[in-house]
DSSP file (Angstrom, degrees, kcal/mol; ACC not computed):
  #  RESIDUE AA STRUCTURE BP1 BP2  ACC     N-H-->O    O-->H-N    N-H-->O    O-->H-N    TCO  KAPPA ALPHA  PHI   PSI    X-CA   Y-CA   Z-CA
    1    1 A M              0   0    0      0, 0.0     3,-0.1     0, 0.0     0, 0.0   0.000 360.0 360.0 360.0 133.8  105.6  116.3  114.8
    2    2 A A        -     0   0    0      1,-0.1    35,-0.1    36,-0.0    34,-0.0  -0.363 360.0 -93.8 -67.8 148.9  109.0  116.5  113.1
    3    3 A P        -     0   0    0      0, 0.0    -1,-0.1     0, 0.0    35,-0.1  -0.238  42.9-105.3 -62.5 150.8  109.0  116.1  109.4
    4    4 A Y        -     0   0    0     -3,-0.1     2,-0.2     1,-0.1    32,-0.1  -0.408  29.5-121.4 -69.5 149.1  109.6  112.7  107.8
    5    5 A S     >  -     0   0    0      1,-0.1     4,-2.7    -2,-0.1     5,-0.2  -0.491  27.5-110.0 -77.9 163.1  112.9  111.8  106.1
    6    6 A I  H  > S+     0   0    0      1,-0.2     4,-2.5     2,-0.2     5,-0.1   0.901 120.8  53.6 -59.6 -39.0  112.9  110.8  102.6
    7    7 A E  H  > S+     0   0    0      2,-0.2     4,-2.5     1,-0.2    -1,-0.2   0.911 108.7  49.3 -59.4 -45.2  113.8  107.3  103.6
    8    8 A E  H  > S+     0   0    0      1,-0.2     4,-1.9     2,-0.2     5,-0.2   0.938 111.1  49.2 -60.4 -45.1  110.8  107.2  106.0
    9    9 A L  H  X S+     0   0    0     -4,-2.7     4,-3.0     1,-0.2     5,-0.3   0.917 111.3  50.2 -60.2 -40.8  108.5  108.5  103.3
   10   10 A R  H  X S+     0   0    0     -4,-2.5     4,-2.1     1,-0.2    -1,-0.2   0.913 110.1  50.4 -62.2 -42.4  109.8  105.8  100.9
   11   11 A N  H  < S+     0   0    0     -4,-2.5    -1,-0.2     1,-0.2    -2,-0.2   0.826 118.1  38.9 -66.3 -33.6  109.3  103.1  103.5
   12   12 A I  H  X S+     0   0    0     -4,-1.9     4,-0.7    -5,-0.2    -2,-0.2   0.870 120.2  42.0 -83.3 -43.7  105.7  104.2  104.1
   13   13 A V  H  X S+     0   0    0     -4,-3.0     4,-2.8    -5,-0.2     3,-0.2   0.868 101.8  67.9 -78.0 -39.4  104.6  105.1  100.5
   14   14 A S  H  X S+     0   0    0     -4,-2.1     4,-2.6    -5,-0.3     5,-0.2   0.895 100.0  44.5 -58.4 -47.9  106.1  102.2   98.7
   15   15 A P  H  > S+     0   0    0      0, 0.0     4,-2.2     0, 0.0    -1,-0.2   0.858 115.2  50.4 -63.6 -33.0  103.9   99.3  100.0
   16   16 A I  H  X S+     0   0    0     -4,-0.7     4,-1.8    -3,-0.2    -2,-0.2   0.941 111.0  49.4 -67.4 -46.7  100.8  101.5   99.6
   17   17 A A  H  X>S+     0   0    0     -4,-2.8     5,-2.5     1,-0.2     4,-0.5   0.923 112.4  46.3 -52.0 -48.6  101.8  102.2   96.0
   18   18 A Q  H ><5S+     0   0    0     -4,-2.6     3,-0.8    -5,-0.2    -1,-0.2   0.896 111.1  52.6 -66.2 -39.3  102.5   98.5   95.3
   19   19 A A  H 3<5S+     0   0    0     -4,-2.2    -1,-0.2     1,-0.2    -2,-0.2   0.818 112.3  46.3 -64.2 -29.4   99.1   97.5   96.9
   20   20 A H  H 3<5S-     0   0    0     -4,-1.8    -1,-0.2    -5,-0.1    -2,-0.2   0.452 113.7-115.4 -94.0  -1.6   97.2  100.1   94.7
   21   21 A G  T <<5 +     0   0    0     -3,-0.8    29,-2.6    -4,-0.5    30,-0.4   0.797  54.6 164.6  73.2  27.1   99.0   99.1   91.4
   22   22 A V      < -     0   0    0     -5,-2.5    -1,-0.2    27,-0.2    27,-0.2  -0.603  34.5-146.7 -77.8 139.3  100.7  102.5   91.0
   23   23 A A  S    S-     0   0    0     24,-2.0    75,-3.0    -2,-0.3     2,-0.3   0.871  72.6 -16.0 -73.9 -39.9  103.6  102.5   88.4
   24   24 A S  E     -AB  47  97A   0     23,-1.3    23,-2.0    73,-0.2     2,-0.4  -0.977  52.3-152.7-164.3 154.5  105.8  105.1   90.3
   25   25 A V  E     -AB  46  96A   0     71,-2.7    70,-3.0    -2,-0.3    71,-1.7  -0.989  13.4-171.9-134.6 123.1  105.7  107.7   92.9
   26   26 A S  E     -AB  45  94A   0     19,-3.1    19,-2.7    -2,-0.4     2,-0.4  -0.923  15.4-138.6-115.1 143.6  107.9  110.8   93.1
   27   27 A L  E     +AB  44  93A   0     66,-3.3    66,-2.0    -2,-0.4     2,-0.3  -0.776  30.3 159.6 -94.6 137.5  108.2  113.3   95.8
   28   28 A F  E     +A   43   0A   0     15,-2.1    15,-0.7    -2,-0.4     3,-0.5  -0.893  34.9  47.2-145.0-178.1  108.5  117.0   95.0
   29   29 A G  S  > S-     0   0    0     -2,-0.3     4,-2.0     1,-0.2     3,-0.2  -0.519 112.3 -16.7  84.7-154.2  108.0  120.3   96.9
   30   30 A S  H  >>S+     0   0    0      1,-0.2     5,-2.8     2,-0.2     6,-0.8   0.842 135.8  51.6 -63.8 -37.1  109.2  121.1  100.3
   31   31 A Y  H >45S+     0   0    0     -3,-0.5     3,-0.7    10,-0.3    -1,-0.2   0.904 110.9  48.0 -63.6 -42.0  110.0  117.6  101.4
   32   32 A A  H 345S+     0   0    0      1,-0.2    -2,-0.2    -4,-0.2    -1,-0.2   0.840 113.5  48.5 -66.9 -34.1  112.0  116.9   98.2
   33   33 A K  H 3<5S-     0   0    0     -4,-2.0    -1,-0.2     1,-0.0    -2,-0.2   0.565 114.2-115.7 -86.2  -4.7  114.0  120.1   98.8
   34   34 A G  T <<5S+     0   0    0     -3,-0.7    -3,-0.2    -4,-0.6    -4,-0.1   0.750  88.0 110.6  77.5  22.7  114.7  119.4  102.5
   35   35 A L      < +     0   0    0     -5,-2.8    -4,-0.2    -6,-0.2    -5,-0.1   0.228  37.4 131.8-112.9  13.8  112.6  122.4  103.5
   36   36 A A        -     0   0    0     -6,-0.8     2,-0.2    -5,-0.1     6,-0.0  -0.366  29.6-179.5 -71.3 145.7  109.6  120.6  105.1
   37   37 A D    >   -     0   0    0    -35,-0.1     3,-1.7     4,-0.1    -2,-0.0  -0.655  49.7 -76.3-127.7-173.6  108.4  121.8  108.5
   38   38 A A  T 3  S+     0   0    0      1,-0.3    -2,-0.1    -2,-0.2   -36,-0.0   0.737 130.4  50.3 -59.5 -23.9  105.6  120.7  110.9
   39   39 A N  T 3  S+     0   0    0      2,-0.0    -1,-0.3    31,-0.0     2,-0.2   0.355  86.8 114.7 -99.1   5.3  103.1  122.4  108.7
   40   40 A S    <   -     0   0    0     -3,-1.7     2,-0.2     1,-0.0    -4,-0.0  -0.476  52.2-146.9 -78.0 143.1  104.1  121.0  105.4
   41   41 A D        -     0   0    0     -2,-0.2     2,-0.6    29,-0.1   -10,-0.3  -0.548  25.7-104.9 -95.3 175.4  102.1  118.7  103.2
   42   42 A V  E     - c   0  72A   0     29,-2.5    31,-2.4    -2,-0.2     2,-0.5  -0.897  26.0-155.1-109.1 122.2  103.4  116.0  101.0
   43   43 A D  E     +Ac  28  73A   0    -15,-0.7   -15,-2.1    -2,-0.6     2,-0.4  -0.811  17.6 179.9 -95.9 123.1  103.5  116.6   97.3
   44   44 A L  E     -Ac  27  74A   0     29,-3.1    31,-2.5    -2,-0.5     2,-0.5  -0.967  18.2-163.4-125.5 137.2  103.5  113.4   95.2
   45   45 A K  E     -Ac  26  75A   0    -19,-2.7   -19,-3.1    -2,-0.4     2,-0.3  -0.973  22.2-173.1-113.1 131.4  103.5  112.9   91.4
   46   46 A I  E     -Ac  25  76A   0     29,-2.5    31,-2.7    -2,-0.5     2,-0.6  -0.899  30.4-138.9-123.8 154.4  102.5  109.4   90.3
   47   47 A E  E     -A   24   0A   0    -23,-2.0   -24,-2.0    -2,-0.3   -23,-1.3  -0.978  32.8-135.9-104.6 121.5  102.3  107.4   87.1
   48   48 A K    >   +     0   0    0     -2,-0.6     3,-2.5   -26,-0.2     2,-0.2   0.620  30.4 177.3 -61.9 -20.6   99.0  105.7   87.5
   49   49 A G  T 3  S-     0   0    0      1,-0.3   -27,-0.2   -27,-0.2    -1,-0.2  -0.343  77.1  -6.8  55.9-121.0   99.9  102.2   86.4
   50   50 A S  T 3  S+     0   0    0    -29,-2.6     2,-0.4    -2,-0.2    -1,-0.3   0.409 104.6 113.7 -88.0  -0.9   96.6  100.1   86.9
   51   51 A L    <   +     0   0    0     -3,-2.5   -28,-0.1   -30,-0.4     3,-0.1  -0.629  33.5 160.5 -71.5 125.0   94.7  102.9   88.6
   52   52 A R        +     0   0    0     -2,-0.4     2,-0.3     1,-0.1    -1,-0.2   0.625  46.8  58.7-123.2 -25.9   92.0  103.7   86.1
   53   53 A S  S  > S-     0   0    0      1,-0.1     4,-2.2     0, 0.0     5,-0.1  -0.723  75.9-123.5-111.0 158.8   89.3  105.5   88.0
   54   54 A L  H  > S+     0   0    0     -2,-0.3     4,-2.7     1,-0.2     5,-0.2   0.855 115.2  58.7 -64.0 -33.2   89.1  108.7   90.0
   55   55 A F  H  > S+     0   0    0      2,-0.2     4,-1.7     1,-0.2    -1,-0.2   0.890 106.9  45.9 -60.9 -43.0   87.8  106.5   92.9
   56   56 A Q  H  > S+     0   0    0      2,-0.2     4,-2.1     1,-0.2    -2,-0.2   0.897 112.0  51.5 -68.6 -40.3   91.0  104.4   92.8
   57   57 A L  H  X S+     0   0    0     -4,-2.2     4,-2.1     1,-0.2    -2,-0.2   0.947 111.8  46.3 -65.1 -45.2   93.2  107.5   92.6
   58   58 A C  H  X S+     0   0    0     -4,-2.7     4,-2.9     1,-0.2     5,-0.2   0.850 109.3  56.4 -64.2 -32.8   91.4  109.0   95.7
   59   59 A G  H  X S+     0   0    0     -4,-1.7     4,-1.9    -5,-0.2    -1,-0.2   0.912 108.4  46.5 -62.9 -41.4   91.7  105.6   97.5
   60   60 A F  H  X S+     0   0    0     -4,-2.1     4,-1.9     2,-0.2    -2,-0.2   0.928 113.8  48.2 -65.7 -45.9   95.5  105.7   97.0
   61   61 A R  H  X S+     0   0    0     -4,-2.1     4,-2.5     1,-0.2    -2,-0.2   0.932 112.9  47.6 -62.3 -46.4   95.7  109.4   98.2
   62   62 A L  H  X S+     0   0    0     -4,-2.9     4,-2.7     1,-0.2    -1,-0.2   0.871 109.5  53.6 -61.9 -37.7   93.5  108.7  101.2
   63   63 A A  H  X S+     0   0    0     -4,-1.9     4,-1.8    -5,-0.2    -1,-0.2   0.894 111.4  45.6 -66.6 -39.6   95.6  105.6  102.1
   64   64 A V  H  X S+     0   0    0     -4,-1.9     4,-2.3     2,-0.2     5,-0.3   0.920 112.8  50.3 -69.4 -45.0   98.8  107.6  102.0
   65   65 A E  H  X>S+     0   0    0     -4,-2.5     4,-2.7     1,-0.2     5,-0.9   0.915 110.4  50.4 -55.4 -46.5   97.3  110.5  104.0
   66   66 A D  H  <5S+     0   0    0     -4,-2.7    -1,-0.2     1,-0.2    -2,-0.2   0.885 112.6  45.3 -59.4 -42.0   96.1  108.0  106.6
   67   67 A A  H  <5S+     0   0    0     -4,-1.8    -1,-0.2     1,-0.2    -2,-0.2   0.868 122.6  36.4 -75.1 -35.2   99.5  106.4  107.0
   68   68 A L  H  <5S-     0   0    0     -4,-2.3    -2,-0.2     2,-0.2    -1,-0.2   0.709  93.6-138.5 -87.4 -24.1  101.4  109.7  107.1
   69   69 A K  T  <5S+     0   0    0     -4,-2.7    -3,-0.2     1,-0.3    -4,-0.1   0.861  70.9 105.3  57.2  36.7   98.8  111.7  109.1
   70   70 A L  S   <S-     0   0    0     -5,-0.9    -1,-0.3    -6,-0.2    -2,-0.2  -0.976  81.6 -96.5-139.6 153.1   99.5  114.5  106.8
   71   71 A P        -     0   0    0      0, 0.0   -29,-2.5     0, 0.0     2,-0.4  -0.462  39.4-152.9 -68.3 143.8   97.7  116.2  103.9
   72   72 A V  E     -c   42   0A   0    -31,-0.2     2,-0.5    -2,-0.1   -29,-0.2  -0.982   7.9-155.3-123.2 129.1   98.9  114.9  100.5
   73   73 A D  E     -c   43   0A   0    -31,-2.4   -29,-3.1    -2,-0.4     2,-0.5  -0.906  20.5-164.3 -99.0 131.3   98.8  116.8   97.2
   74   74 A L  E     +c   44   0A   0     -2,-0.5     2,-0.3   -31,-0.2   -29,-0.2  -0.963  15.1 174.7-124.9 128.4   98.7  114.4   94.3
   75   75 A V  E     -c   45   0A   0    -31,-2.5   -29,-2.5    -2,-0.5     2,-0.4  -0.939  21.8-137.3-125.8 154.1   99.3  115.0   90.6
   76   76 A T  E >>  -c   46   0A   0     -2,-0.3     3,-0.8   -31,-0.2     4,-0.7  -0.863  13.0-134.0-110.9 142.9   99.5  112.5   87.8
   77   77 A S  T 34 S+     0   0    0    -31,-2.7     3,-0.3    -2,-0.4   -30,-0.1   0.830 104.7  49.8 -66.1 -28.0  102.1  112.6   85.1
   78   78 A D  T 34 S+     0   0    0    -32,-0.3    -1,-0.2     1,-0.2   -31,-0.1   0.605 116.3  38.2 -90.8  -8.6   99.6  112.1   82.3
   79   79 A S  T <4 S+     0   0    0     -3,-0.8     2,-0.3     2,-0.1    -1,-0.2   0.296  95.6  96.6-123.3  10.6   97.1  114.8   83.3
   80   80 A S  S  < S-     0   0    0     -4,-0.7     2,-0.2    -3,-0.3    -5,-0.0  -0.691  84.4 -95.2-100.4 155.5   99.5  117.6   84.5
   81   81 A D     >  -     0   0    0     -2,-0.3     4,-2.3     1,-0.1     3,-0.2  -0.447  30.2-130.9 -63.7 135.3  100.6  120.5   82.5
   82   82 A K  H  > S+     0   0    0      1,-0.2     4,-2.6     2,-0.2     5,-0.2   0.860 107.8  53.9 -62.4 -35.0  104.0  119.8   80.8
   83   83 A S  H  > S+     0   0    0      2,-0.2     4,-1.9     1,-0.2    -1,-0.2   0.886 108.9  49.3 -70.0 -33.0  105.5  123.1   82.0
   84   84 A F  H  > S+     0   0    0     -3,-0.2     4,-2.0     2,-0.2    -2,-0.2   0.925 111.2  49.0 -62.8 -46.5  104.5  122.2   85.6
   85   85 A L  H  X S+     0   0    0     -4,-2.3     4,-1.4     1,-0.2    -2,-0.2   0.917 111.5  51.1 -62.1 -43.5  106.1  118.7   85.3
   86   86 A D  H  X S+     0   0    0     -4,-2.6     4,-0.6     1,-0.2    -1,-0.2   0.894 109.0  50.9 -60.3 -41.6  109.2  120.4   83.9
   87   87 A M  H  < S+     0   0    0     -4,-1.9     3,-0.4     1,-0.2    -1,-0.2   0.880 114.9  39.8 -65.8 -41.4  109.3  122.8   86.8
   88   88 A I  H >X S+     0   0    0     -4,-2.0     3,-1.4     1,-0.2     4,-0.9   0.639  96.1  83.8 -84.8 -13.4  109.1  120.1   89.5
   89   89 A Q  H >< S+     0   0    0     -4,-1.4     3,-0.6     1,-0.3    -1,-0.2   0.852  81.4  60.7 -61.6 -34.7  111.4  117.6   87.7
   90   90 A K  T 3< S+     0   0    0     -4,-0.6    -1,-0.3    -3,-0.4    -2,-0.1   0.741 113.4  36.1 -69.9 -17.9  114.6  119.2   89.1
   91   91 A D  T <4 S+     0   0    0     -3,-1.4    -1,-0.2    -4,-0.2    -2,-0.2   0.468  88.2 130.1-108.7  -3.8  113.6  118.5   92.7
   92   92 A E    <<  -     0   0    0     -4,-0.9     2,-0.4    -3,-0.6   -64,-0.2  -0.194  36.2-168.0 -55.6 137.9  111.9  115.1   92.2
   93   93 A V  E     -B   27   0A   0    -66,-2.0   -66,-3.3   -87,-0.0     2,-0.3  -0.985  21.3-128.7-126.0 120.3  112.8  112.2   94.4
   94   94 A V  E     +B   26   0A   0     -2,-0.4   -68,-0.3   -68,-0.3     3,-0.1  -0.517  29.7 171.8 -68.0 123.7  111.7  108.8   93.4
   95   95 A L  E     +     0   0A   0    -70,-3.0     2,-0.3     1,-0.4   -69,-0.2   0.703  69.0   7.3-101.0 -27.7  110.0  107.0   96.3
   96   96 A Y  E     +B   25   0A   0    -71,-1.7   -71,-2.7   -83,-0.1    -1,-0.4  -0.973  53.5 178.3-158.2 138.2  108.7  103.9   94.4
   97   97 A R  E     -B   24   0A   0     -2,-0.3     2,-0.4   -73,-0.2   -73,-0.2  -0.953  32.1-124.9-142.5 123.0  109.0  102.5   91.0
   98   98 A N              0   0    0    -75,-3.0    -2,-0.0    -2,-0.3   -75,-0.0  -0.534 360.0 360.0 -69.6 119.6  107.3   99.2   89.9
   99   99 A A              0   0    0     -2,-0.4    -1,-0.2     0, 0.0   -76,-0.0   0.465 360.0 360.0 -69.4 360.0  110.1   97.0   88.7
């Protein structure tokens, strides 16, 4: 399967994020850099919004994986190391932001 475009990812991820109460979702890694191939996973950074439990967080991740049929690596902005967040920031692409 060919890699998704950023717009395709936005169209798939946005309604899932909205349904789960996520405040924002940003893409980073190979997809954000335009380097994704058939073996790439999808790297997402989220601001949790109304997600409060690990169970809810896993539910969001599984819903995205199911929709994309790809593995998803998920990090949260409030529990990730600041140096890591600074490193990925330059390539981040916002897929969803709750208005």
